[in-house]
N, C-alpha and C positions, 0 to 999 in steps of 0.2 A: 443875751449877750454873754452871760456867764458860761452857758453851754458852749457857745462859740469859742470863748477863750480857752475853756478846758479842752475842747476838741483840738484846737490849735496847739495847745501845750502837749497833748498826747502825741500828736503827729510829729511835733518837734523832737520829743523824746525818742520816738521810734526811729526817726531819721538819724539822730545822734547815735543811737545804739547800733544801727545798721552801718554807719560810717566807722564806728569804733571796731565793729566786727570785721569789716572789710580791711581795716588797717592791720588788725591782728593776723588776718588771713594772708595779707600781702607780706607781712613780716616773716611768716612761716613759709609761704609758698611764693615762688618767683618764676614767672614764665617767660622772662625776657633776657636771660643771661647772654644768649648768643647775640642778640641785637645790641645789647649794651657793650659787649666785648668788641664787636666790630666797630661801633661808634668810637669807643675809647682807643682802639688800635693796639690792644695788648691783652693777654690773658694774665689775670692776677692769680698767682698760685701760692697756696700756703704750704710751707715745707718745714722740716725739722731744722732747728737752729744750728746744727752742726753734727751730722752723723756721717763719718767717713764711708764712702761707697754709695750712700743714698742721697744725701744733700749736705753740701758743705761749701762755704765760700773760701776763696784764697785771699791773699793779702790785698789784692786789687778789687775784691768784691765780686769776682767771677765765680758763679756756682757750677758745681759738677756733682754727678751722682745718678743713680738709677731713677729715683723719684724726680729729679730735676729733668732728666732726659724725657721722661714721660710728659711732663708739662711742655717741654719744647716740641714734642711730637704733636700735641694738640694745637700749639701755635702754628706749626708748620702746615697742618691740615687746613687751618682757617686762613692764614695770611701768606703761606708759602715762605715763611721766615721764622725760624726757631728763636731768633733774638727778640721776637715779640712776646716772649714769656717773661713776666716780672715776678720775682720771688720775694715772698714775705715770710720771714722766720716766725714760727709760732710755737709756744709751749704746749705740752700735752693738755693742760687744763684749760687752755683758751681756744684751742683749734676749732671746736664745734661752734662756739659762740661767735667767733669771727666769720665762720662760713655762713651761719644763720643771718648775721647782720650784713651780709654781702660785702664784707671787707675783702674777701677773696672769692674767685669764681669756682675754685676747685681746691680740695685738699689732696696733695700727693705727698703723704707724710707718714710712712710706716704705721698706718692705722688699721686695726683689726676690725673686720666686718663681723658684727654680731646683731642678733635680733633686737635687743634692747636699744642699741644705738640707732637703728633705723626707726623704731617705733617711738622712742622717747624724744629724739631730737629732730624728727621729721626729715631724715636724710636718706639718700640713695647711695648704695655701694655698687656701681655699675658692673664691675667684673674684678676678679682676683688678679692682681698684677704680680704678687709674690706669695707663694705658699711657705709659711714659716711655722715655727712652734717655739714655745718657751723652754728655756733651759737654765743651766747654772754655770757660772764661772767662779773659780776659787784658786787660791795660791797652790802651785804645784807641790809645795812643801807639806800640804795637808795629807798627801798620799791617799786621796780618795778618788775612785774611778767609777762610782755609781751614785746616782741621786738617792738611792735607798740607804746610803751610809751617811746621810747628812743630819742625823738626829742631833738635837741640841745646837744646831748652827745658829749664827746671827746672820740674817739674810737682809741685804739691802735691796729695796724695791722703790720704784718711782710712783708717787701718788698720781691719781687721775688716769691710770692705765688698767688694762685687764690683768696685768701681772699680779696684783695684790690678791685677787680671788684665786688665781691659779696656784699660787704658792700655798695659800691656806688649804685649798683642796688637796694638793699633793701631800702635805704633811699630815693632814687629818686622815686621808685615805690609807696612809701607810703607818698610822699609829706612831707618829714621830712628833717630837716637840721642837719648837724653834722660837727665836726672838725676832720680831719684825722691826726693821729699821727703815722707815719710809720718809722720803723727802720729796718736795714738790718739783724740783728741777733736776734734770738728768745729770747735769754737770756736778751738782751737789751730791748726788747718789754715787757717782764715780769717785769723787774726792773722799767721801766717807769710806768707801771700800778700800781705796788705796791708802787711806790714813789709818786703817785698822779698826774702824768703828764697827765693822762687820767682817765676817770671814767668808762670806758667800755673796755673790751678786746674781740676781735673777732678772732676766729680761728675754725678749725674743732672741733666738740664737743668732740671727743676722746682726742684731744690734750688739750682741756680745763680741762677735768677730770684729765689728767696727770699733767698739770702745776699747778693746784690748790694745789696739794700735796706739791709743793715747796714753797708755801706762808707761811708766819710766822703763820698766823691764818687761815687755810683753811676753817674752818666753818663760817668765817665772809664773805665768798663770795659765791654767788649763780650762778648757770648756768641755764639760761632761757630754757624753754621747746621748744621754737621756733627753727625750722630748716629752714634756708633761702636758702639752695642750695643743689645740689646733689654733693657729693664728693666720687666717687668710687676710693678707694685707691688700687693701684696695684703695683706689682713688675714691673720693667722696664728693657728692654734689647735693644740692637741695632738692627736696621732693617737689612734685608738681611742676617740673621743668623738663618735660620729656625730650624736647628738641636738644637741649644741652646734654642731658644724660646719654642720649643716643650717640652724640659726637664723641663724648668721653669713652663710652663703652667700645665703640667700633674703632676708635684710634688704637686701643690696646689689641683688639682682635685683628686689625689689619697687620700689626707688627708680628703677631704670632703666626698668622696665615702666611706672611711673607717668609718667615724662617722655614716654615714647613715646605713652601714651594721653592726654596733655595734662592729667593730674591734678596739681595743685599744692597747696601749703599754703593758698592763697587760695580755691581752689574745691572743697576736699575735701568740704564739706558738701553741695554740689550733686551731687558724684560719688556720694555715698551714696544719692541718689534715682534714679540712672541705671538704665535698663533694658537697657543694653548688656551682653551676656554677659561680655565681657572685663573691663569695669569692675566689674561685680558680683562676679566672682570675686576681683578684686584687693582690693576694699574690704571683702569679707566678707559681703555681703548674699546671696550664693549659694555653696553648697558648704561644706565643712568643712576648707579648706586650712590655716587657722591651727591648728585642733585637731590636724591631722596632725603639726604641728611642736611640739605641747605648749603652744600659745599660744591666746589667745582668737580668735574669728572676725575681729575688727577689728584684728588685729595690724599689717597694712600701712597701714590708715587712720591708726593711731596714729603710725606713722613719718612719714607724709606731713604730718599735721597739726602735729606738733611740730618736725620737722626739714626737711621738704621733699623733693622728688624729686631725682634725681641732678643734673639741670641747675641747679636752684636752689642746691644745695650747691656745685657747681663754680663757678658764676658769682660768688657772694658771697665765696668764699674765695680762689680763684686766677684767676678769669676776668676779664671786663671790669668787673665790679662791685667788683674788688679793686685793691690797689696793684700786684700782680704783673702782671695783664693778660696771662696766658698764653693763647694761642689754644687753642680746644678741640681742633683737629687730630684725632689718632687717637681722642681721647676723646669725639668727637661720636657721636651715635647712628648705627647702621649705615644708617638711612634718610636721614641727612644727610651721608653720605660718610665717616663714621668707622668704628670697629670695636667700639664699645660695643654689646653685644648680649646680651640676657637671655632665657633659656628662658621660655616662657609659664607662667602660673599657670593650670593646668587639669587 
């Protein structure tokens, strides 16, 4: 009887351990994002709380920006309706936690792809949406035009970002001293800089262009040309959810391929009549590439019609058609001297 009891107890413990392990695995890995998204009827997207050009709400709560448009592109591919994207503003220090706990389906939030983030947080960075690099902004009155002349500077940096280590590496590599002023929230970092608590602001260069617009006198501040790091900014999803990862990845690649093929939101209807093989495969009049992703044949045509190709999204949000006017640079297509390059749909 005792042996039977002990045997039953051991089996019970084993089952309990197995259930706990399964719960932990489910918490880390999730293979049903697409099914849950379709059932819910909207894509939950984690974005920056307010970064001009990338993700920012207006007085009515309507969001605009480069990262916002990418989320709308995913929603367009799935629902044929970009308004099915719902935006949840997240701080830098909470973004990965909220993604892991399935509060959002995707992060589209100026997030740098790095090895430690993939391995430590069990995340995927499907593809690079924006090639960036870290730089420095400072008052024009300092008369400094090189990051090599920043010795003894007081540098404002946001906690929970890759910026902290990059700044430390830059000053150490160049035998310079500096004082670090770090704060958890981006708006507090900007206030500290504008309030004179530091004389230099370091962040991704795209972020500096955006934040400079929020200063009282933007023209009184200069962004140095120096780039001190590689910051490949990418959308983020949970690991072990390959179906969802594929949709996110190929949404971006469809937008890049569309620009390369000259297909825009204005001529998409003409493109649907094209007999060119590459165009036909992209817009869905040939092949079953959308169905391979669990989407309709016209998934890419939906993206282009509702949101536009990569170049359209770039120009209206951060390029020459925007207040930021950030040069395309590395984000130009490979055929135009940049490094934006998408695998073909075939």
